[in-house]
Residue frames as qw, qx, qy, qz and C-alpha x, y, z in Angstrom:
[[0.000, 0.886, 0.464, 0.000, 0.00, 0.00, 0.00],
 [0.307, -0.804, 0.108, 0.498, 2.82, 2.42, 0.94],
 [0.423, -0.145, 0.598, 0.665, 4.63, 1.58, -2.29],
 [0.225, 0.609, 0.665, 0.368, 1.50, 2.29, -4.35],
 [0.138, -0.935, -0.260, 0.198, 0.99, 5.62, -2.51],
 [0.403, -0.578, 0.334, 0.626, 4.61, 6.58, -3.25],
 [0.373, 0.188, 0.679, 0.604, 4.05, 5.83, -6.95],
 [0.078, 0.821, 0.543, 0.156, 0.91, 8.00, -7.00],
 [0.268, -0.883, -0.023, 0.385, 2.69, 10.89, -5.25],
 [0.438, -0.329, 0.508, 0.665, 5.67, 10.59, -7.62],
 [0.299, 0.454, 0.688, 0.481, 3.33, 10.58, -10.63],
 [0.046, -0.918, -0.393, 0.030, 1.45, 13.63, -9.34],
 [0.362, -0.740, 0.179, 0.538, 4.71, 15.49, -8.74],
 [0.419, -0.040, 0.627, 0.656, 5.91, 14.65, -12.26],
 [0.175, 0.675, 0.632, 0.337, 2.61, 15.78, -13.81],
 [0.199, -0.923, -0.222, 0.244, 2.62, 18.96, -11.71],
 [0.416, -0.536, 0.350, 0.645, 6.19, 19.77, -12.76],
 [0.350, 0.207, 0.679, 0.612, 5.42, 19.18, -16.44],
 [0.049, 0.821, 0.547, 0.158, 2.26, 21.31, -16.31],
 [0.295, -0.855, -0.041, 0.424, 4.12, 24.11, -14.55],
 [0.408, -0.314, 0.498, 0.697, 6.91, 24.07, -17.14],
 [0.259, 0.448, 0.700, 0.492, 4.40, 24.02, -20.01],
 [0.072, -0.902, -0.418, 0.075, 2.42, 26.92, -18.50],
 [0.331, -0.736, 0.162, 0.568, 5.58, 29.00, -18.12],
 [0.383, -0.046, 0.631, 0.673, 6.62, 28.25, -21.69],
 [0.148, 0.674, 0.649, 0.321, 3.20, 29.26, -23.00],
 [0.194, -0.911, -0.239, 0.274, 3.21, 32.44, -20.90],
 [0.391, -0.537, 0.334, 0.669, 6.64, 33.39, -22.25],
 [0.100, -0.109, 0.678, 0.720, 5.67, 32.82, -25.88],
 [0.368, 0.518, 0.689, -0.349, 1.94, 33.45, -25.92],
 [0.402, 0.763, -0.037, -0.504, 2.27, 35.75, -28.96],
 [0.857, 0.153, 0.391, 0.297, 4.68, 33.40, -30.73],
 [0.405, 0.875, -0.033, 0.261, 6.63, 36.48, -31.80],
 [0.768, -0.090, -0.210, 0.599, 10.32, 36.99, -31.16],
 [0.213, 0.414, -0.043, 0.884, 9.96, 40.78, -30.90],
 [0.517, -0.633, -0.146, -0.558, 7.47, 40.82, -27.99],
 [0.424, 0.045, -0.745, 0.514, 8.48, 40.59, -24.34],
 [0.493, -0.754, -0.384, -0.201, 6.25, 40.77, -21.29],
 [0.299, 0.407, -0.433, 0.747, 7.71, 43.20, -18.75],
 [0.447, -0.593, -0.594, 0.311, 7.16, 43.54, -15.06],
 [0.057, 0.877, 0.115, 0.464, 6.31, 47.25, -14.50],
 [0.611, -0.787, 0.067, 0.057, 7.93, 47.11, -11.06],
 [0.757, -0.235, 0.297, 0.533, 11.27, 46.18, -12.62],
 [0.481, 0.691, 0.286, 0.456, 10.95, 48.67, -15.48],
 [0.194, 0.507, -0.183, 0.820, 11.51, 51.72, -13.34],
 [0.293, -0.328, -0.707, 0.553, 11.18, 52.38, -9.63],
 [0.124, 0.090, 0.052, -0.987, 9.54, 55.73, -10.45],
 [0.406, -0.239, -0.670, -0.574, 6.47, 53.83, -11.69],
 [0.394, -0.419, -0.767, 0.284, 5.50, 53.28, -8.07],
 [0.144, -0.461, -0.315, 0.817, 5.13, 57.04, -7.47],
 [0.176, 0.583, 0.604, 0.513, 2.22, 58.22, -9.60],
 [0.113, -0.342, -0.242, 0.901, 1.57, 61.98, -9.43],
 [0.229, 0.779, 0.565, 0.146, -1.33, 64.20, -10.45],
 [0.307, -0.241, 0.062, 0.919, -0.15, 67.51, -11.91],
 [0.248, 0.827, 0.491, -0.113, -2.40, 70.46, -12.80],
 [0.349, -0.033, 0.260, 0.900, -1.41, 73.01, -15.45],
 [0.210, 0.834, 0.431, -0.274, -3.31, 76.24, -16.12],
 [0.314, -0.257, 0.390, 0.827, -2.46, 78.13, -19.31],
 [0.480, 0.682, 0.174, -0.525, -3.85, 80.03, -22.29],
 [0.588, 0.138, 0.675, 0.424, -3.82, 78.69, -25.84],
 [0.189, 0.671, -0.075, -0.713, -3.52, 81.23, -28.68],
 [0.600, 0.366, 0.659, 0.268, -4.98, 80.19, -32.06],
 [0.025, 0.720, -0.097, -0.687, -3.73, 82.93, -34.41],
 [0.655, 0.476, 0.528, 0.256, -4.78, 83.00, -38.08],
 [0.248, 0.959, 0.111, 0.083, -4.06, 86.70, -38.70],
 [0.303, -0.862, 0.330, 0.238, -0.89, 88.74, -39.09],
 [0.455, 0.700, -0.533, -0.137, 2.43, 88.06, -40.75],
 [0.197, 0.330, -0.905, 0.181, 3.33, 85.06, -38.55],
 [0.769, -0.260, -0.067, -0.580, 0.16, 83.02, -37.91],
 [0.246, -0.347, 0.876, -0.229, 0.32, 80.02, -35.57],
 [0.586, 0.290, 0.728, -0.205, -2.70, 78.34, -37.21],
 [0.216, 0.390, -0.516, -0.732, -3.24, 77.70, -40.90],
 [0.818, 0.272, 0.338, -0.377, -6.09, 76.05, -42.76],
 [0.175, -0.397, 0.799, 0.417, -4.55, 73.33, -44.93],
 [0.035, 0.280, 0.894, 0.347, -7.77, 71.76, -46.26],
 [0.344, -0.020, 0.020, -0.938, -10.87, 73.79, -47.08],
 [0.550, 0.224, 0.684, -0.423, -14.36, 72.44, -46.49],
 [0.151, 0.047, 0.792, 0.590, -15.34, 70.67, -49.73],
 [0.027, -0.661, -0.729, -0.179, -19.02, 71.49, -49.17],
 [0.144, 0.190, -0.074, 0.968, -19.34, 75.26, -49.40],
 [0.480, -0.500, -0.331, -0.640, -22.94, 74.99, -48.15],
 [0.650, -0.302, -0.633, 0.293, -21.93, 73.47, -44.80],
 [0.289, -0.875, -0.030, -0.388, -22.79, 75.65, -41.81],
 [0.777, -0.601, 0.153, 0.108, -20.18, 73.82, -39.72],
 [0.163, 0.795, -0.565, -0.149, -17.31, 73.95, -42.20],
 [0.916, -0.122, 0.376, -0.069, -17.43, 70.14, -42.26],
 [0.889, 0.344, 0.101, 0.286, -14.19, 68.76, -43.68],
 [0.222, 0.883, -0.286, 0.299, -11.83, 71.69, -43.08],
 [0.865, -0.276, -0.178, 0.380, -8.46, 70.93, -41.45],
 [0.052, 0.938, -0.228, 0.257, -6.06, 73.37, -39.79],
 [0.778, 0.037, -0.385, 0.496, -2.47, 72.77, -38.66],
 [0.317, -0.924, -0.012, -0.212, -1.32, 74.54, -35.51],
 [0.641, 0.082, -0.402, 0.649, 1.83, 75.58, -33.69],
 [0.268, -0.827, -0.234, -0.435, 0.02, 77.67, -31.09],
 [0.171, 0.420, -0.557, 0.696, 1.70, 79.50, -28.19],
 [0.622, -0.569, -0.538, 0.014, 0.76, 78.43, -24.65],
 [0.165, 0.510, -0.299, 0.789, 1.14, 81.28, -22.16],
 [0.208, -0.193, -0.743, 0.606, 0.65, 81.86, -18.43],
 [0.206, 0.475, 0.382, -0.766, -1.88, 84.66, -19.00],
 [0.559, 0.625, 0.541, -0.065, -4.52, 85.46, -21.65],
 [0.219, 0.908, -0.196, -0.298, -2.29, 88.14, -23.23],
 [0.892, 0.405, -0.088, 0.183, -0.01, 86.86, -26.00],
 [0.268, 0.744, -0.418, 0.448, 2.82, 88.85, -24.41],
 [0.684, -0.592, 0.331, -0.270, 2.66, 86.91, -21.14],
 [0.286, -0.536, 0.791, 0.078, 5.24, 84.24, -20.30],
 [0.752, 0.298, -0.472, -0.351, 5.49, 81.48, -22.93],
 [0.604, -0.405, 0.652, -0.214, 5.48, 78.01, -21.32],
 [0.517, -0.002, 0.830, 0.210, 5.08, 75.86, -24.41],
 [0.352, 0.280, -0.443, -0.775, 3.58, 75.29, -27.84],
 [0.701, 0.216, 0.597, -0.324, 0.57, 73.28, -28.93],
 [0.162, 0.433, -0.678, -0.572, 1.44, 71.44, -32.14],
 [0.370, 0.199, 0.907, -0.030, -0.97, 69.34, -34.18],
 [0.161, -0.135, -0.543, -0.813, -4.19, 69.77, -36.10],
 [0.347, 0.343, 0.692, -0.532, -7.93, 70.05, -35.80],
 [0.125, -0.048, -0.658, -0.741, -10.70, 69.61, -38.31],
 [0.592, 0.011, 0.158, -0.790, -14.46, 69.93, -38.52],
 [0.083, 0.073, -0.991, -0.075, -15.86, 66.45, -37.95],
 [0.207, 0.448, 0.772, -0.401, -19.58, 67.13, -37.45],
 [0.087, 0.337, 0.593, 0.726, -22.16, 67.99, -40.11],
 [0.278, -0.733, -0.589, -0.195, -24.79, 69.22, -37.63],
 [0.359, -0.930, -0.054, 0.063, -22.91, 71.39, -35.12],
 [0.336, 0.801, -0.423, 0.259, -19.55, 73.10, -34.90],
 [0.803, -0.499, 0.326, 0.004, -17.34, 70.41, -33.38],
 [0.460, 0.710, -0.532, -0.029, -13.76, 69.59, -34.27],
 [0.960, -0.137, -0.118, 0.215, -11.56, 66.55, -33.88],
 [0.067, -0.918, 0.372, -0.123, -8.46, 67.75, -32.02],
 [0.943, -0.072, -0.067, 0.318, -5.09, 65.99, -32.07],
 [0.193, 0.878, -0.251, 0.359, -2.24, 67.95, -30.54],
 [0.759, -0.126, -0.384, 0.511, 0.97, 67.65, -28.59],
 [0.257, -0.960, 0.019, -0.110, 1.54, 70.14, -25.80],
 [0.754, 0.264, -0.255, 0.545, 5.29, 70.75, -25.99],
 [0.459, -0.870, -0.120, 0.135, 6.55, 72.27, -22.73],
 [0.554, 0.628, -0.166, 0.521, 9.48, 74.71, -22.82],
 [0.203, -0.760, 0.287, -0.547, 9.89, 75.67, -19.16],
 [0.515, -0.556, 0.530, -0.381, 11.63, 74.28, -16.08],
 [0.421, -0.245, 0.873, -0.038, 11.67, 70.57, -15.32],
 [0.690, 0.449, 0.530, -0.202, 9.05, 69.97, -18.04],
 [0.227, 0.741, -0.386, -0.500, 11.24, 71.45, -20.81],
 [0.211, 0.362, -0.837, -0.352, 11.18, 69.09, -23.80],
 [0.209, 0.181, 0.938, -0.207, 8.42, 66.88, -22.39],
 [0.340, -0.072, -0.438, -0.829, 5.10, 66.52, -24.18],
 [0.414, 0.233, 0.750, -0.459, 1.49, 65.64, -23.39],
 [0.084, -0.087, -0.744, -0.657, -0.65, 64.25, -26.24],
 [0.408, 0.305, 0.490, -0.708, -4.32, 65.29, -26.35],
 [0.126, -0.081, -0.782, -0.604, -7.05, 63.90, -28.56],
 [0.132, 0.443, 0.805, -0.371, -10.80, 64.21, -28.66],
 [0.090, 0.673, 0.576, 0.455, -13.94, 66.01, -29.75],
 [0.170, -0.253, -0.254, 0.918, -14.09, 69.73, -29.10],
 [0.068, 0.727, 0.653, 0.203, -17.66, 71.06, -29.30],
 [0.290, 0.268, -0.029, 0.918, -16.96, 74.75, -29.85],
 [0.341, -0.582, -0.236, -0.700, -20.37, 76.03, -28.63],
 [0.728, -0.490, -0.461, 0.128, -20.05, 74.26, -25.27],
 [0.266, -0.935, 0.153, -0.176, -18.96, 76.44, -22.37],
 [0.392, -0.611, 0.686, 0.031, -16.38, 73.90, -21.22],
 [0.848, 0.364, -0.335, -0.188, -14.92, 71.30, -23.59],
 [0.665, -0.519, 0.537, -0.021, -12.96, 68.23, -22.57],
 [0.722, 0.503, -0.466, -0.091, -10.28, 66.22, -24.37],
 [0.942, -0.328, 0.044, 0.058, -8.37, 63.15, -23.26],
 [0.103, -0.747, 0.649, 0.102, -4.69, 62.85, -22.45],
 [0.964, 0.210, -0.068, -0.149, -3.64, 59.86, -24.56],
 [0.894, 0.007, -0.091, 0.440, 0.06, 59.77, -23.70],
 [0.115, -0.977, 0.178, 0.033, 3.21, 61.74, -23.20],
 [0.795, 0.345, -0.275, 0.416, 6.99, 61.80, -23.40],
 [0.220, 0.513, -0.437, 0.705, 9.84, 62.75, -21.08],
 [0.170, -0.138, 0.643, -0.734, 8.49, 63.56, -17.61],
 [0.661, 0.118, 0.193, -0.716, 5.04, 62.50, -18.88],
 [0.318, 0.167, -0.902, -0.240, 5.76, 58.91, -19.98],
 [0.195, -0.317, -0.924, 0.087, 2.70, 56.69, -19.37],
 [0.152, 0.092, 0.248, -0.952, 0.56, 59.85, -18.96],
 [0.090, -0.545, -0.795, -0.251, -3.23, 59.75, -18.69],
 [0.061, -0.424, -0.397, 0.812, -5.73, 62.41, -17.75],
 [0.259, 0.733, 0.583, 0.237, -7.83, 65.10, -19.36],
 [0.208, -0.079, 0.004, 0.975, -7.90, 68.77, -20.32],
 [0.161, 0.781, 0.581, -0.162, -10.73, 71.28, -20.20],
 [0.281, 0.101, 0.255, 0.920, -10.91, 74.29, -22.49],
 [0.081, 0.800, 0.511, -0.304, -13.02, 77.44, -22.28],
 [0.425, 0.580, 0.257, 0.646, -13.06, 80.15, -24.95],
 [0.322, -0.501, -0.246, 0.764, -11.66, 83.36, -23.50],
 [0.272, 0.674, -0.029, -0.686, -12.09, 85.40, -26.70],
 [0.572, 0.261, 0.688, 0.362, -12.87, 84.83, -30.35],
 [0.135, 0.533, -0.183, -0.815, -12.59, 87.26, -33.28],
 [0.705, 0.438, 0.541, -0.133, -15.15, 86.31, -35.94],
 [0.446, 0.851, -0.166, -0.222, -13.42, 88.41, -38.59],
 [0.162, 0.697, -0.698, -0.036, -9.88, 87.00, -38.27],
 [0.896, -0.040, -0.428, -0.107, -10.70, 83.62, -36.72],
 [0.278, 0.403, -0.657, 0.573, -8.19, 84.30, -33.92],
 [0.732, -0.547, -0.279, -0.295, -9.07, 82.77, -30.57],
 [0.062, 0.456, -0.721, 0.518, -7.74, 82.47, -27.04],
 [0.798, -0.342, -0.420, -0.265, -8.80, 79.51, -24.90],
 [0.339, -0.616, 0.575, -0.418, -8.18, 78.92, -21.21],
 [0.775, 0.091, -0.622, -0.068, -6.92, 75.40, -20.51],
 [0.559, -0.542, 0.534, -0.329, -6.82, 73.35, -17.34],
 [0.706, 0.320, -0.627, -0.078, -4.77, 70.19, -17.83],
 [0.700, -0.482, 0.440, -0.290, -4.81, 67.33, -15.30],
 [0.659, 0.457, -0.595, -0.050, -2.08, 64.74, -15.91],
 [0.857, -0.422, 0.289, -0.061, -1.45, 61.49, -14.05],
 [0.656, 0.607, -0.424, 0.145, 2.18, 60.54, -14.62],
 [0.891, -0.336, -0.147, 0.266, 5.16, 58.91, -12.93]]
């Protein structure tokens, strides 16, 4: 009886060892690709354990007028009867300043594009990188993307990533129109940016 029990235990140990080895092999090569590696975030960087929430308040200047505009329409709306300008696309390299006046301290530039993406109301798809130029954030970026419904008092876009200090960034930004010139198309928007980062 003892000998039979020893054989059963030995068999169970062998099966358990084989299953464990097979499971580890499958886990290591679950994509069957030699360019993919699973990483342990705790070993990637000790800073990943210290997530921070940072708030930025700044003004965004969308300037179409003058000799050095920061915004430029690159695609016109193909439907000249559209009340929303559906289909237009503008590229931007807009200044980000501490105050609403363009002469206030420059903290960064908003680089990207936006375009009219709604046939019924004035709403644009926004894709832009906030490139910071000041202090410890100099050279770091936050990527924003989302729908910006112009007529809304407060609009919200998502933080979809970042670089430098903002690697692994998530969060959101709110925008409120400070001023808009219907003749030139120039606008100033107040931004509040909330970024979770490591």
